[in-house]
C-alpha positions as CSV (number, residue, x, y, z in Angstrom):
1,M,190.2,128.1,-85.5
2,P,189.7,124.6,-84.2
3,K,187.1,122.1,-85.3
4,K,184.8,121.1,-82.9
5,I,184.2,117.3,-81.4
6,L,180.8,116.3,-79.9
7,H,181.9,112.9,-77.7
8,Y,179.3,109.8,-77.1
9,V,180.0,108.0,-73.6
10,N,178.2,105.7,-71.8
11,Q,177.5,105.7,-67.9
12,F,180.5,103.8,-67.3
13,F,183.0,106.1,-69.4
14,A,181.5,108.9,-68.4
15,G,181.8,107.9,-64.4
16,V,178.4,107.8,-63.2
17,G,178.2,104.2,-62.7
18,G,178.4,100.6,-63.8
19,E,175.3,98.2,-64.6
20,D,173.9,99.6,-62.0
21,M,173.3,102.9,-63.5
22,A,172.7,101.2,-66.8
23,D,169.2,103.2,-67.0
24,Y,171.3,106.6,-66.6
25,K,169.2,109.4,-68.8
26,P,170.8,110.8,-71.4
27,E,172.1,114.5,-70.9
28,A,174.8,116.9,-73.0
29,R,177.9,117.9,-70.8
30,A,179.8,121.0,-72.1
31,G,183.6,119.9,-72.3
32,S,185.6,116.3,-72.3
33,L,184.6,113.4,-69.8
34,G,186.6,110.0,-69.4
35,P,188.6,109.6,-72.2
36,G,187.4,112.5,-73.9
37,A,190.2,114.1,-72.0
38,Q,192.9,112.3,-73.6
39,I,190.9,112.3,-77.1
40,A,191.3,116.7,-76.6
41,K,195.0,116.2,-75.6
42,L,195.8,113.7,-78.8
43,L,193.6,116.2,-81.0
44,A,194.8,119.9,-79.6
45,D,196.1,121.4,-82.7
46,D,193.3,120.3,-84.6
47,A,190.0,120.4,-82.5
48,E,188.5,120.7,-79.3
49,V,186.0,118.6,-77.2
50,V,183.1,120.7,-76.5
51,A,180.8,118.7,-74.9
52,T,180.1,115.3,-74.2
53,F,177.0,113.6,-74.7
54,I,175.9,110.5,-71.9
55,C,173.6,108.0,-71.9
56,G,173.1,104.5,-69.9
57,D,173.5,101.5,-72.1
58,N,169.8,100.3,-70.8
59,F,168.3,103.1,-71.4
60,F,169.6,103.7,-74.7
61,A,168.0,100.2,-76.1
62,T,164.8,100.4,-74.4
63,H,164.1,104.5,-74.9
64,Q,166.0,104.8,-78.2
65,A,163.8,107.8,-79.8
66,E,164.2,109.7,-76.6
67,A,167.8,109.0,-76.0
68,L,168.4,110.5,-79.7
69,S,166.2,113.6,-79.1
70,V,168.0,114.7,-76.4
71,F,171.3,113.7,-78.8
72,D,169.6,116.1,-81.5
73,K,169.3,118.8,-78.9
74,A,173.2,118.4,-78.4
75,M,173.7,118.7,-81.8
76,E,172.0,121.7,-82.4
77,E,173.5,123.8,-79.2
78,Y,176.8,122.7,-80.0
79,K,177.0,122.3,-83.5
80,P,180.1,119.8,-83.8
81,D,182.3,119.0,-87.2
82,L,182.8,115.1,-86.1
83,I,181.5,112.8,-83.3
84,V,183.5,110.2,-81.2
85,A,182.0,107.4,-80.1
86,G,183.2,105.5,-77.6
87,P,185.3,103.6,-78.2
88,S,183.0,100.3,-77.0
89,F,185.4,97.8,-77.4
90,Y,183.5,94.3,-77.4
91,A,180.3,95.7,-75.8
92,G,177.2,95.1,-77.3
93,R,174.8,97.7,-76.1
94,Y,177.2,100.4,-75.8
95,G,177.9,99.7,-79.6
96,F,174.3,99.7,-80.5
97,A,173.9,102.8,-79.4
98,C,177.1,104.3,-80.7
99,G,175.9,103.1,-84.2
100,H,172.5,104.9,-83.9
101,V,174.2,107.7,-82.7
102,A,176.4,107.8,-85.7
103,V,173.5,106.9,-88.1
104,R,171.7,110.0,-86.5
105,A,174.7,112.7,-86.8
106,A,175.3,111.5,-90.2
107,E,171.5,111.7,-91.5
108,R,170.0,114.6,-89.6
109,F,173.1,116.7,-89.4
110,G,175.8,115.6,-92.2
111,V,178.2,115.3,-89.4
112,P,180.2,111.7,-89.7
113,T,181.2,109.7,-86.6
114,I,184.8,107.8,-85.3
115,G,183.9,104.9,-83.3
116,G,186.2,101.8,-82.0
117,M,185.0,98.5,-81.7
118,S,186.5,95.0,-81.5
119,V,186.4,93.0,-84.3
120,E,183.8,90.7,-82.7
121,S,181.3,93.4,-81.5
122,P,177.9,92.9,-83.2
123,A,177.8,96.6,-83.7
124,V,180.7,96.1,-87.0
125,E,178.7,94.6,-89.3
126,M,175.5,96.7,-88.3
127,F,176.6,100.0,-88.7
128,R,180.0,99.9,-90.7
129,E,178.8,101.3,-93.7
130,K,177.4,104.3,-91.7
131,M,180.6,105.5,-89.8
132,F,184.4,104.3,-89.5
133,I,184.8,101.6,-87.3
134,V,188.3,101.9,-85.9
135,E,189.3,98.3,-85.1
136,T,190.3,97.7,-81.1
137,G,190.7,95.7,-78.3
138,D,187.9,93.6,-76.9
139,S,188.3,95.6,-73.7
140,A,189.5,99.2,-71.7
141,R,192.3,97.6,-71.7
142,A,193.0,98.8,-75.0
143,M,192.0,102.0,-74.1
144,K,195.3,103.9,-75.2
145,H,196.0,102.5,-78.5
146,A,192.4,102.7,-79.4
147,L,192.5,106.5,-78.6
148,E,195.4,107.0,-81.0
149,D,194.2,105.1,-83.9
150,M,190.6,106.9,-83.6
151,T,192.2,110.0,-83.1
152,N,194.6,109.7,-85.9
153,L,191.8,109.0,-88.7
154,A,189.7,111.8,-86.8
155,R,192.9,114.3,-87.9
156,K,193.2,113.1,-91.4
157,L,189.2,113.5,-91.5
158,L,189.1,117.1,-89.6
159,R,192.1,118.3,-92.0
160,G,190.0,117.0,-94.8
161,E,193.2,114.6,-96.3
162,T,191.9,111.9,-98.1
163,L,192.2,108.8,-96.8
164,R,193.6,105.6,-98.2
165,T,191.9,102.2,-98.0
166,A,190.3,101.1,-94.6
167,A,193.0,98.4,-94.1
168,E,196.1,101.6,-94.5
169,E,193.8,103.7,-92.2
170,G,192.9,100.9,-89.6
171,Y,189.3,101.0,-89.6
172,F,186.8,98.1,-90.9
173,H,186.0,98.6,-94.5
174,R,182.8,100.2,-95.4
175,N,181.9,98.2,-98.4
176,R,182.8,101.4,-101.1
177,R,185.4,101.7,-103.6
178,K,187.8,104.2,-104.5
179,N,190.1,104.5,-107.5
180,F,193.8,105.7,-106.9
181,L,196.4,105.8,-109.0
182,Y,199.7,103.6,-108.6
183,E,202.9,103.4,-109.6
184,E,202.6,99.7,-111.2
185,N,199.8,99.2,-113.4
186,G,197.0,96.6,-112.5
187,G,198.6,93.5,-114.7
188,K,202.2,93.7,-112.5
189,R,200.3,93.8,-109.3
190,A,198.1,91.3,-110.0
191,V,200.7,88.6,-111.3
192,D,202.7,90.1,-108.1
193,M,199.8,88.9,-105.9
194,L,199.6,85.4,-107.7
195,M,203.4,84.6,-107.1
196,R,203.2,85.5,-103.7
197,K,200.3,83.2,-103.1
198,V,202.2,80.4,-105.0
199,K,204.8,80.7,-103.0
200,G,202.9,81.0,-100.0
201,E,203.9,84.5,-98.7
202,P,201.0,87.1,-97.4
203,F,199.6,89.2,-99.5
204,V,196.6,91.7,-99.5
205,S,193.9,91.8,-102.5
206,E,193.0,95.1,-104.2
207,Y,189.1,93.5,-104.5
208,L,187.7,92.6,-100.8
209,Q,184.6,90.4,-101.1
210,A,182.4,89.1,-98.3
211,V,182.0,85.5,-98.2
212,P,178.7,84.4,-95.7
213,E,179.2,81.1,-94.0
214,K,176.8,79.0,-95.8
215,V,174.8,76.5,-93.6
216,A,172.8,73.9,-95.3
217,A,169.3,74.0,-94.2
218,A,168.6,70.8,-92.3
219,P,166.0,68.2,-94.0
220,A,162.3,68.8,-92.9
221,V,161.0,66.5,-90.0
222,A,159.1,63.7,-91.8
223,D,156.4,62.9,-89.3
224,L,155.9,65.9,-86.6
225,R,153.5,63.7,-84.9
226,K,156.1,61.5,-83.5
227,A,159.0,63.9,-83.4
228,T,160.5,65.3,-79.8
229,I,160.8,69.1,-79.9
230,A,163.0,71.1,-78.1
231,L,162.9,74.9,-77.1
232,L,166.0,77.2,-77.5
233,N,165.9,80.9,-76.7
234,T,168.8,83.8,-76.6
235,G,166.2,86.4,-74.4
236,G,167.9,84.7,-71.2
237,M,165.1,83.1,-69.6
238,V,166.6,81.5,-66.7
239,P,165.6,80.0,-63.1
240,A,165.1,82.7,-60.7
241,G,168.3,83.5,-58.6
242,N,170.2,82.8,-62.0
243,P,172.0,79.5,-60.7
244,D,174.4,79.7,-63.9
245,R,175.2,83.7,-63.4
246,I,174.5,84.2,-67.1
247,E,175.6,87.6,-68.1
248,G,173.5,90.0,-69.0
249,S,175.4,91.1,-71.9
250,A,178.6,89.5,-73.5
251,A,177.4,86.1,-72.1
252,T,180.7,83.3,-72.0
253,K,177.8,80.3,-70.9
254,F,174.4,79.1,-71.8
255,G,172.2,77.0,-69.2
256,A,170.2,74.1,-69.6
257,Y,167.0,73.7,-67.4
258,S,164.5,71.4,-66.6
259,M,160.9,71.9,-67.6
260,E,159.6,68.2,-66.6
261,G,155.7,68.0,-65.4
262,M,155.6,71.7,-66.0
263,P,152.4,72.5,-68.2
264,R,153.9,75.9,-68.9
265,L,156.4,77.9,-67.3
266,E,155.1,80.5,-64.3
267,S,156.2,84.2,-63.5
268,G,158.6,84.5,-60.8
269,V,159.8,81.1,-61.4
270,I,161.3,81.2,-64.7
271,V,162.5,85.1,-65.2
272,S,164.7,87.4,-68.1
273,V,168.9,87.9,-66.8
274,H,168.8,89.9,-70.7
275,G,170.5,93.2,-70.3
276,G,169.2,94.2,-73.8
277,Y,165.7,94.4,-74.0
278,D,162.8,95.6,-71.2
279,S,162.0,92.3,-70.1
280,T,158.7,93.4,-68.1
281,F,156.7,91.3,-70.7
282,S,158.7,87.9,-70.4
283,D,158.9,88.3,-66.5
284,A,155.1,88.6,-66.7
285,D,154.5,85.7,-69.1
286,P,158.0,83.4,-69.6
287,N,156.0,81.5,-72.2
288,R,156.4,84.6,-74.5
289,I,159.9,83.5,-75.0
290,V,160.2,79.7,-74.1
291,P,156.7,78.6,-75.5
292,L,155.9,75.2,-73.6
293,D,152.5,76.5,-72.9
294,V,151.8,75.9,-77.1
295,L,153.9,73.1,-77.5
296,R,152.5,71.0,-74.4
297,E,148.5,72.1,-76.2
298,L,150.5,70.6,-79.5
299,E,151.4,67.6,-77.7
300,R,148.2,66.6,-75.8
301,E,146.4,67.1,-79.2
302,G,149.0,64.8,-80.4
303,R,150.3,67.3,-83.3
304,I,154.0,66.8,-81.9
305,G,155.2,63.6,-80.5
306,K,156.6,64.8,-77.3
307,V,158.2,68.3,-75.9
308,H,161.7,67.5,-74.5
309,E,161.7,68.5,-71.2
310,I,165.0,70.8,-70.5
311,F,165.4,74.2,-72.6
312,Y,168.6,76.0,-73.3
313,S,169.0,79.6,-72.8
314,T,171.4,82.1,-73.5
315,V,171.6,86.1,-73.5
316,G,172.3,87.4,-77.2
317,T,173.1,90.8,-76.7
318,G,176.9,91.5,-77.2
319,A,177.6,87.8,-77.6
320,S,180.8,86.9,-79.4
321,L,180.8,84.8,-82.6
322,L,183.0,82.6,-81.4
323,N,181.0,81.8,-78.1
324,G,178.3,81.5,-80.2
325,Q,179.2,79.0,-82.1
326,A,180.8,77.2,-79.4
327,F,177.5,77.2,-77.5
328,G,175.3,75.9,-80.7
329,K,178.1,73.3,-81.0
330,S,177.6,72.4,-77.5
331,I,173.5,72.3,-78.1
332,A,173.5,70.4,-81.0
333,E,175.4,67.7,-79.6
334,M,173.2,67.2,-76.3
335,L,169.8,67.6,-78.4
336,Q,171.4,64.6,-81.0
337,N,172.5,62.9,-77.8
338,A,169.0,63.1,-76.3
339,E,167.5,62.2,-79.9
340,V,165.9,65.3,-80.4
341,D,164.2,65.6,-83.8
342,A,164.1,69.6,-84.2
343,A,164.4,72.7,-82.0
344,I,162.2,75.7,-81.8
345,M,164.8,79.0,-81.5
346,V,163.5,82.1,-80.0
347,S,164.9,85.3,-80.0
348,T,163.8,88.8,-78.7
């Protein structure tokens, strides 16, 4: 009897609509939908896509508990053996939702999940230990290969086959170690790797250890009473109309906006274009994300020297690491040129 798969897709891949339908409420439909049709075809000898769980990206981000409650009902009704989520490629909100679906399936129902994400998706680091995440390209252009790689791994899980290393199977390592039997002993393998390294030849270590980037803390500001303080944010705060067209997710740019002569930021004048959180409160009072009102008060009291009259803004959700590094370098150069002493970074 074929095993059963529940497939999770967002509103776009379900064919419901684009960003205009990102608040689409969760539902489960019998059978395959969107990419699920190809998943069903590739796994026809092993499994059946019995249902598709659909939820809009914004809805999941802002109503997670409600979305997961509907997901629970689908799990109870269809009793799948495996969850396939996405692929979500580079999409931040979609990847976030795929990860939370995987955690729910594992912790509440004991069912594994396979997803597909780009190496730059922020969800990879968040959820790699909770699910199998096959490495994909950064957009739906890579759909064909993504589905082939995901279903190859799915087939092995469904058949109960022993998996080899993450590198051999094509998924991001889950920070787990397994013992394997090799024909050559460890000493010879180690010497062989060393010789390849000495010769400049490629090799793969059997012991992978993540080495986080080390960033030295900046020295403390000697005297805040003489300091110029700037405001930065990843909450997507921009002038109404979004003149720089900063994207609501996976931003490719940042903006720099004047606050000169403003005692505070006014509702309706500065708004949020962030697509990953409920901006009701930040739109009602932009100072919650860009706290100009508080800094002006400190400035009047002489507790800081002055406020830098430009704030810098981008959208954090789905942000590429490479883009984020580029934004940071550009903004840092601007702050240095303006002789700013310190900056306050506000997120959401």
